[in-house]
mmCIF file of the N, C-alpha and C atoms, coordinates in Angstrom:
data_MODEL
# 
_entry.id   MODEL 
# 
loop_
_atom_site.group_PDB 
_atom_site.id 
_atom_site.type_symbol 
_atom_site.label_atom_id 
_atom_site.label_alt_id 
_atom_site.label_comp_id 
_atom_site.label_asym_id 
_atom_site.label_entity_id 
_atom_site.label_seq_id 
_atom_site.pdbx_PDB_ins_code 
_atom_site.Cartn_x 
_atom_site.Cartn_y 
_atom_site.Cartn_z 
_atom_site.occupancy 
_atom_site.B_iso_or_equiv 
_atom_site.pdbx_formal_charge 
_atom_site.auth_seq_id 
_atom_site.auth_comp_id 
_atom_site.auth_asym_id 
_atom_site.auth_atom_id 
_atom_site.pdbx_PDB_model_num 
ATOM 1   N N  . UNK A 1 1  ? 42.776 -34.838 -30.542 1.00 0.00 ? 1  UNK A N  1 
ATOM 2   C CA . UNK A 1 1  ? 42.147 -34.775 -29.222 1.00 0.00 ? 1  UNK A CA 1 
ATOM 3   C C  . UNK A 1 1  ? 41.171 -34.874 -28.735 1.00 0.00 ? 1  UNK A C  1 
ATOM 4   N N  . UNK A 1 2  ? 40.613 -36.233 -28.052 1.00 0.00 ? 2  UNK A N  1 
ATOM 5   C CA . UNK A 1 2  ? 39.020 -36.880 -27.916 1.00 0.00 ? 2  UNK A CA 1 
ATOM 6   C C  . UNK A 1 2  ? 38.861 -36.176 -26.781 1.00 0.00 ? 2  UNK A C  1 
ATOM 7   N N  . UNK A 1 3  ? 37.328 -36.367 -26.209 1.00 0.00 ? 3  UNK A N  1 
ATOM 8   C CA . UNK A 1 3  ? 36.829 -35.474 -25.430 1.00 0.00 ? 3  UNK A CA 1 
ATOM 9   C C  . UNK A 1 3  ? 36.309 -36.544 -24.525 1.00 0.00 ? 3  UNK A C  1 
ATOM 10  N N  . UNK A 1 4  ? 36.897 -37.006 -23.194 1.00 0.00 ? 4  UNK A N  1 
ATOM 11  C CA . UNK A 1 4  ? 36.633 -38.171 -21.963 1.00 0.00 ? 4  UNK A CA 1 
ATOM 12  C C  . UNK A 1 4  ? 36.027 -37.523 -21.302 1.00 0.00 ? 4  UNK A C  1 
ATOM 13  N N  . UNK A 1 5  ? 35.113 -38.594 -20.368 1.00 0.00 ? 5  UNK A N  1 
ATOM 14  C CA . UNK A 1 5  ? 34.336 -38.276 -18.680 1.00 0.00 ? 5  UNK A CA 1 
ATOM 15  C C  . UNK A 1 5  ? 35.257 -37.481 -18.345 1.00 0.00 ? 5  UNK A C  1 
ATOM 16  N N  . UNK A 1 6  ? 35.066 -36.664 -17.440 1.00 0.00 ? 6  UNK A N  1 
ATOM 17  C CA . UNK A 1 6  ? 35.857 -35.932 -16.344 1.00 0.00 ? 6  UNK A CA 1 
ATOM 18  C C  . UNK A 1 6  ? 35.991 -37.182 -15.253 1.00 0.00 ? 6  UNK A C  1 
ATOM 19  N N  . UNK A 1 7  ? 37.810 -37.355 -14.522 1.00 0.00 ? 7  UNK A N  1 
ATOM 20  C CA . UNK A 1 7  ? 37.953 -38.479 -13.787 1.00 0.00 ? 7  UNK A CA 1 
ATOM 21  C C  . UNK A 1 7  ? 37.650 -37.635 -12.297 1.00 0.00 ? 7  UNK A C  1 
ATOM 22  N N  . UNK A 1 8  ? 37.635 -36.732 -12.454 1.00 0.00 ? 8  UNK A N  1 
ATOM 23  C CA . UNK A 1 8  ? 37.739 -36.225 -11.075 1.00 0.00 ? 8  UNK A CA 1 
ATOM 24  C C  . UNK A 1 8  ? 36.267 -36.023 -10.555 1.00 0.00 ? 8  UNK A C  1 
ATOM 25  N N  . UNK A 1 9  ? 35.029 -35.508 -11.443 1.00 0.00 ? 9  UNK A N  1 
ATOM 26  C CA . UNK A 1 9  ? 33.916 -34.958 -11.332 1.00 0.00 ? 9  UNK A CA 1 
ATOM 27  C C  . UNK A 1 9  ? 32.386 -36.508 -11.615 1.00 0.00 ? 9  UNK A C  1 
ATOM 28  N N  . UNK A 1 10 ? 33.102 -37.394 -12.817 1.00 0.00 ? 10 UNK A N  1 
ATOM 29  C CA . UNK A 1 10 ? 32.886 -38.492 -13.009 1.00 0.00 ? 10 UNK A CA 1 
ATOM 30  C C  . UNK A 1 10 ? 31.441 -38.029 -14.161 1.00 0.00 ? 10 UNK A C  1 
ATOM 31  N N  . UNK A 1 11 ? 32.041 -36.554 -14.969 1.00 0.00 ? 11 UNK A N  1 
ATOM 32  C CA . UNK A 1 11 ? 31.005 -35.992 -15.996 1.00 0.00 ? 11 UNK A CA 1 
ATOM 33  C C  . UNK A 1 11 ? 30.023 -35.183 -15.790 1.00 0.00 ? 11 UNK A C  1 
ATOM 34  N N  . UNK A 1 12 ? 30.225 -35.283 -14.112 1.00 0.00 ? 12 UNK A N  1 
ATOM 35  C CA . UNK A 1 12 ? 28.701 -34.585 -13.819 1.00 0.00 ? 12 UNK A CA 1 
ATOM 36  C C  . UNK A 1 12 ? 29.179 -32.678 -13.977 1.00 0.00 ? 12 UNK A C  1 
ATOM 37  N N  . UNK A 1 13 ? 30.116 -32.429 -13.696 1.00 0.00 ? 13 UNK A N  1 
ATOM 38  C CA . UNK A 1 13 ? 30.438 -30.714 -13.788 1.00 0.00 ? 13 UNK A CA 1 
ATOM 39  C C  . UNK A 1 13 ? 30.720 -30.430 -12.603 1.00 0.00 ? 13 UNK A C  1 
ATOM 40  N N  . UNK A 1 14 ? 30.569 -31.007 -11.720 1.00 0.00 ? 14 UNK A N  1 
ATOM 41  C CA . UNK A 1 14 ? 30.414 -30.381 -10.403 1.00 0.00 ? 14 UNK A CA 1 
ATOM 42  C C  . UNK A 1 14 ? 31.036 -31.267 -8.953  1.00 0.00 ? 14 UNK A C  1 
ATOM 43  N N  . UNK A 1 15 ? 32.262 -30.712 -7.683  1.00 0.00 ? 15 UNK A N  1 
ATOM 44  C CA . UNK A 1 15 ? 32.726 -31.874 -7.479  1.00 0.00 ? 15 UNK A CA 1 
ATOM 45  C C  . UNK A 1 15 ? 32.573 -31.142 -5.872  1.00 0.00 ? 15 UNK A C  1 
ATOM 46  N N  . UNK A 1 16 ? 32.546 -31.804 -5.144  1.00 0.00 ? 16 UNK A N  1 
ATOM 47  C CA . UNK A 1 16 ? 32.348 -30.897 -3.110  1.00 0.00 ? 16 UNK A CA 1 
ATOM 48  C C  . UNK A 1 16 ? 33.913 -30.406 -3.413  1.00 0.00 ? 16 UNK A C  1 
ATOM 49  N N  . UNK A 1 17 ? 33.652 -28.399 -2.537  1.00 0.00 ? 17 UNK A N  1 
ATOM 50  C CA . UNK A 1 17 ? 34.874 -28.304 -2.361  1.00 0.00 ? 17 UNK A CA 1 
ATOM 51  C C  . UNK A 1 17 ? 34.464 -28.058 -0.925  1.00 0.00 ? 17 UNK A C  1 
ATOM 52  N N  . UNK A 1 18 ? 36.086 -27.979 0.227   1.00 0.00 ? 18 UNK A N  1 
ATOM 53  C CA . UNK A 1 18 ? 36.546 -27.937 1.318   1.00 0.00 ? 18 UNK A CA 1 
ATOM 54  C C  . UNK A 1 18 ? 37.229 -26.929 1.558   1.00 0.00 ? 18 UNK A C  1 
ATOM 55  N N  . UNK A 1 19 ? 36.961 -26.277 2.301   1.00 0.00 ? 19 UNK A N  1 
ATOM 56  C CA . UNK A 1 19 ? 37.732 -24.809 2.885   1.00 0.00 ? 19 UNK A CA 1 
ATOM 57  C C  . UNK A 1 19 ? 38.257 -25.061 4.405   1.00 0.00 ? 19 UNK A C  1 
ATOM 58  N N  . UNK A 1 20 ? 39.545 -25.007 4.834   1.00 0.00 ? 20 UNK A N  1 
ATOM 59  C CA . UNK A 1 20 ? 39.062 -24.631 6.191   1.00 0.00 ? 20 UNK A CA 1 
ATOM 60  C C  . UNK A 1 20 ? 40.050 -23.171 6.216   1.00 0.00 ? 20 UNK A C  1 
ATOM 61  N N  . UNK A 1 21 ? 39.517 -22.844 7.585   1.00 0.00 ? 21 UNK A N  1 
ATOM 62  C CA . UNK A 1 21 ? 40.111 -21.045 7.810   1.00 0.00 ? 21 UNK A CA 1 
ATOM 63  C C  . UNK A 1 21 ? 40.079 -21.318 9.918   1.00 0.00 ? 21 UNK A C  1 
ATOM 64  N N  . UNK A 1 22 ? 40.994 -20.503 10.108  1.00 0.00 ? 22 UNK A N  1 
ATOM 65  C CA . UNK A 1 22 ? 40.799 -20.079 11.880  1.00 0.00 ? 22 UNK A CA 1 
ATOM 66  C C  . UNK A 1 22 ? 39.981 -18.779 11.828  1.00 0.00 ? 22 UNK A C  1 
ATOM 67  N N  . UNK A 1 23 ? 38.978 -18.551 12.603  1.00 0.00 ? 23 UNK A N  1 
ATOM 68  C CA . UNK A 1 23 ? 38.151 -16.934 12.621  1.00 0.00 ? 23 UNK A CA 1 
ATOM 69  C C  . UNK A 1 23 ? 38.289 -17.160 14.262  1.00 0.00 ? 23 UNK A C  1 
ATOM 70  N N  . UNK A 1 24 ? 38.051 -16.000 14.680  1.00 0.00 ? 24 UNK A N  1 
ATOM 71  C CA . UNK A 1 24 ? 38.096 -15.480 16.040  1.00 0.00 ? 24 UNK A CA 1 
ATOM 72  C C  . UNK A 1 24 ? 36.603 -15.225 16.514  1.00 0.00 ? 24 UNK A C  1 
ATOM 73  N N  . UNK A 1 25 ? 36.427 -16.042 17.464  1.00 0.00 ? 25 UNK A N  1 
ATOM 74  C CA . UNK A 1 25 ? 35.139 -16.084 18.110  1.00 0.00 ? 25 UNK A CA 1 
ATOM 75  C C  . UNK A 1 25 ? 34.441 -14.630 19.162  1.00 0.00 ? 25 UNK A C  1 
ATOM 76  N N  . UNK A 1 26 ? 33.532 -15.126 19.288  1.00 0.00 ? 26 UNK A N  1 
ATOM 77  C CA . UNK A 1 26 ? 32.811 -13.504 20.378  1.00 0.00 ? 26 UNK A CA 1 
ATOM 78  C C  . UNK A 1 26 ? 33.686 -13.230 21.729  1.00 0.00 ? 26 UNK A C  1 
ATOM 79  N N  . UNK A 1 27 ? 34.576 -14.185 22.113  1.00 0.00 ? 27 UNK A N  1 
ATOM 80  C CA . UNK A 1 27 ? 35.461 -14.435 23.299  1.00 0.00 ? 27 UNK A CA 1 
ATOM 81  C C  . UNK A 1 27 ? 37.091 -13.775 22.794  1.00 0.00 ? 27 UNK A C  1 
ATOM 82  N N  . UNK A 1 28 ? 37.057 -13.844 21.929  1.00 0.00 ? 28 UNK A N  1 
ATOM 83  C CA . UNK A 1 28 ? 38.258 -13.612 21.068  1.00 0.00 ? 28 UNK A CA 1 
ATOM 84  C C  . UNK A 1 28 ? 39.103 -14.778 21.199  1.00 0.00 ? 28 UNK A C  1 
ATOM 85  N N  . UNK A 1 29 ? 38.382 -16.371 20.930  1.00 0.00 ? 29 UNK A N  1 
ATOM 86  C CA . UNK A 1 29 ? 39.235 -17.465 21.057  1.00 0.00 ? 29 UNK A CA 1 
ATOM 87  C C  . UNK A 1 29 ? 39.097 -17.713 19.275  1.00 0.00 ? 29 UNK A C  1 
ATOM 88  N N  . UNK A 1 30 ? 40.503 -18.305 19.039  1.00 0.00 ? 30 UNK A N  1 
ATOM 89  C CA . UNK A 1 30 ? 40.814 -18.512 17.782  1.00 0.00 ? 30 UNK A CA 1 
ATOM 90  C C  . UNK A 1 30 ? 39.717 -19.922 17.924  1.00 0.00 ? 30 UNK A C  1 
ATOM 91  N N  . UNK A 1 31 ? 39.151 -20.548 16.375  1.00 0.00 ? 31 UNK A N  1 
ATOM 92  C CA . UNK A 1 31 ? 38.708 -22.127 16.098  1.00 0.00 ? 31 UNK A CA 1 
ATOM 93  C C  . UNK A 1 31 ? 38.738 -21.995 14.637  1.00 0.00 ? 31 UNK A C  1 
ATOM 94  N N  . UNK A 1 32 ? 38.810 -23.009 14.692  1.00 0.00 ? 32 UNK A N  1 
ATOM 95  C CA . UNK A 1 32 ? 39.131 -23.663 13.261  1.00 0.00 ? 32 UNK A CA 1 
ATOM 96  C C  . UNK A 1 32 ? 37.620 -23.464 12.710  1.00 0.00 ? 32 UNK A C  1 
ATOM 97  N N  . UNK A 1 33 ? 37.555 -23.666 11.506  1.00 0.00 ? 33 UNK A N  1 
ATOM 98  C CA . UNK A 1 33 ? 35.956 -23.538 10.479  1.00 0.00 ? 33 UNK A CA 1 
ATOM 99  C C  . UNK A 1 33 ? 36.227 -24.227 9.467   1.00 0.00 ? 33 UNK A C  1 
ATOM 100 N N  . UNK A 1 34 ? 35.460 -25.677 9.355   1.00 0.00 ? 34 UNK A N  1 
ATOM 101 C CA . UNK A 1 34 ? 35.421 -25.856 8.343   1.00 0.00 ? 34 UNK A CA 1 
ATOM 102 C C  . UNK A 1 34 ? 34.356 -25.576 7.334   1.00 0.00 ? 34 UNK A C  1 
ATOM 103 N N  . UNK A 1 35 ? 34.285 -25.387 5.876   1.00 0.00 ? 35 UNK A N  1 
ATOM 104 C CA . UNK A 1 35 ? 32.721 -24.852 5.068   1.00 0.00 ? 35 UNK A CA 1 
ATOM 105 C C  . UNK A 1 35 ? 32.935 -25.956 4.112   1.00 0.00 ? 35 UNK A C  1 
ATOM 106 N N  . UNK A 1 36 ? 32.137 -26.580 3.553   1.00 0.00 ? 36 UNK A N  1 
ATOM 107 C CA . UNK A 1 36 ? 31.933 -26.805 2.884   1.00 0.00 ? 36 UNK A CA 1 
ATOM 108 C C  . UNK A 1 36 ? 30.744 -26.868 1.501   1.00 0.00 ? 36 UNK A C  1 
ATOM 109 N N  . UNK A 1 37 ? 30.818 -27.151 0.011   1.00 0.00 ? 37 UNK A N  1 
ATOM 110 C CA . UNK A 1 37 ? 29.731 -26.834 -0.858  1.00 0.00 ? 37 UNK A CA 1 
ATOM 111 C C  . UNK A 1 37 ? 30.407 -28.012 -1.843  1.00 0.00 ? 37 UNK A C  1 
ATOM 112 N N  . UNK A 1 38 ? 28.975 -27.391 -2.865  1.00 0.00 ? 38 UNK A N  1 
ATOM 113 C CA . UNK A 1 38 ? 29.193 -28.042 -4.259  1.00 0.00 ? 38 UNK A CA 1 
ATOM 114 C C  . UNK A 1 38 ? 29.534 -27.420 -5.302  1.00 0.00 ? 38 UNK A C  1 
ATOM 115 N N  . UNK A 1 39 ? 30.324 -27.200 -6.040  1.00 0.00 ? 39 UNK A N  1 
ATOM 116 C CA . UNK A 1 39 ? 30.713 -26.131 -7.102  1.00 0.00 ? 39 UNK A CA 1 
ATOM 117 C C  . UNK A 1 39 ? 31.035 -26.735 -8.143  1.00 0.00 ? 39 UNK A C  1 
ATOM 118 N N  . UNK A 1 40 ? 31.341 -25.788 -9.711  1.00 0.00 ? 40 UNK A N  1 
ATOM 119 C CA . UNK A 1 40 ? 31.979 -26.274 -10.278 1.00 0.00 ? 40 UNK A CA 1 
ATOM 120 C C  . UNK A 1 40 ? 33.569 -26.683 -10.026 1.00 0.00 ? 40 UNK A C  1 
ATOM 121 N N  . UNK A 1 41 ? 33.791 -28.144 -11.244 1.00 0.00 ? 41 UNK A N  1 
ATOM 122 C CA . UNK A 1 41 ? 34.635 -29.173 -11.169 1.00 0.00 ? 41 UNK A CA 1 
ATOM 123 C C  . UNK A 1 41 ? 36.015 -28.252 -11.281 1.00 0.00 ? 41 UNK A C  1 
ATOM 124 N N  . UNK A 1 42 ? 36.878 -28.619 -10.729 1.00 0.00 ? 42 UNK A N  1 
ATOM 125 C CA . UNK A 1 42 ? 38.260 -27.646 -10.459 1.00 0.00 ? 42 UNK A CA 1 
ATOM 126 C C  . UNK A 1 42 ? 39.074 -28.067 -11.823 1.00 0.00 ? 42 UNK A C  1 
ATOM 127 N N  . UNK A 1 43 ? 39.290 -29.137 -11.964 1.00 0.00 ? 43 UNK A N  1 
ATOM 128 C CA . UNK A 1 43 ? 39.801 -30.327 -13.081 1.00 0.00 ? 43 UNK A CA 1 
ATOM 129 C C  . UNK A 1 43 ? 39.001 -30.019 -14.433 1.00 0.00 ? 43 UNK A C  1 
ATOM 130 N N  . UNK A 1 44 ? 37.506 -29.887 -14.681 1.00 0.00 ? 44 UNK A N  1 
ATOM 131 C CA . UNK A 1 44 ? 37.379 -29.543 -16.172 1.00 0.00 ? 44 UNK A CA 1 
ATOM 132 C C  . UNK A 1 44 ? 36.686 -27.937 -16.447 1.00 0.00 ? 44 UNK A C  1 
ATOM 133 N N  . UNK A 1 45 ? 36.779 -27.727 -15.290 1.00 0.00 ? 45 UNK A N  1 
ATOM 134 C CA . UNK A 1 45 ? 35.820 -26.006 -14.658 1.00 0.00 ? 45 UNK A CA 1 
ATOM 135 C C  . UNK A 1 45 ? 34.600 -26.324 -14.979 1.00 0.00 ? 45 UNK A C  1 
ATOM 136 N N  . UNK A 1 46 ? 33.763 -27.264 -14.777 1.00 0.00 ? 46 UNK A N  1 
ATOM 137 C CA . UNK A 1 46 ? 32.647 -27.777 -14.931 1.00 0.00 ? 46 UNK A CA 1 
ATOM 138 C C  . UNK A 1 46 ? 31.874 -28.044 -16.020 1.00 0.00 ? 46 UNK A C  1 
ATOM 139 N N  . UNK A 1 47 ? 33.075 -28.520 -17.149 1.00 0.00 ? 47 UNK A N  1 
ATOM 140 C CA . UNK A 1 47 ? 32.763 -28.855 -18.519 1.00 0.00 ? 47 UNK A CA 1 
ATOM 141 C C  . UNK A 1 47 ? 32.124 -30.662 -18.414 1.00 0.00 ? 47 UNK A C  1 
ATOM 142 N N  . UNK A 1 48 ? 32.560 -31.316 -17.545 1.00 0.00 ? 48 UNK A N  1 
ATOM 143 C CA . UNK A 1 48 ? 32.491 -32.857 -17.318 1.00 0.00 ? 48 UNK A CA 1 
ATOM 144 C C  . UNK A 1 48 ? 33.283 -33.462 -18.310 1.00 0.00 ? 48 UNK A C  1 
ATOM 145 N N  . UNK A 1 49 ? 34.049 -32.821 -19.061 1.00 0.00 ? 49 UNK A N  1 
ATOM 146 C CA . UNK A 1 49 ? 34.859 -33.708 -19.987 1.00 0.00 ? 49 UNK A CA 1 
ATOM 147 C C  . UNK A 1 49 ? 36.171 -33.249 -19.682 1.00 0.00 ? 49 UNK A C  1 
ATOM 148 N N  . UNK A 1 50 ? 37.173 -34.427 -19.704 1.00 0.00 ? 50 UNK A N  1 
ATOM 149 C CA . UNK A 1 50 ? 38.524 -33.843 -19.901 1.00 0.00 ? 50 UNK A CA 1 
ATOM 150 C C  . UNK A 1 50 ? 39.162 -33.842 -21.426 1.00 0.00 ? 50 UNK A C  1 
ATOM 151 N N  . UNK A 1 51 ? 40.192 -32.991 -21.605 1.00 0.00 ? 51 UNK A N  1 
ATOM 152 C CA . UNK A 1 51 ? 40.525 -32.560 -22.696 1.00 0.00 ? 51 UNK A CA 1 
ATOM 153 C C  . UNK A 1 51 ? 41.726 -33.403 -22.926 1.00 0.00 ? 51 UNK A C  1 
# 
């Protein structure tokens, strides 16, 4: 079993994440909300290596 660079993050251990939710605003209307952040790669768990 050889360690190779994770194809999902290119070896950085970080990937962009995106979460879609629906929230209610101050007027009681629903609005779609998208949150984006950089975090540990879900494919390699942040190691940067594919096993």
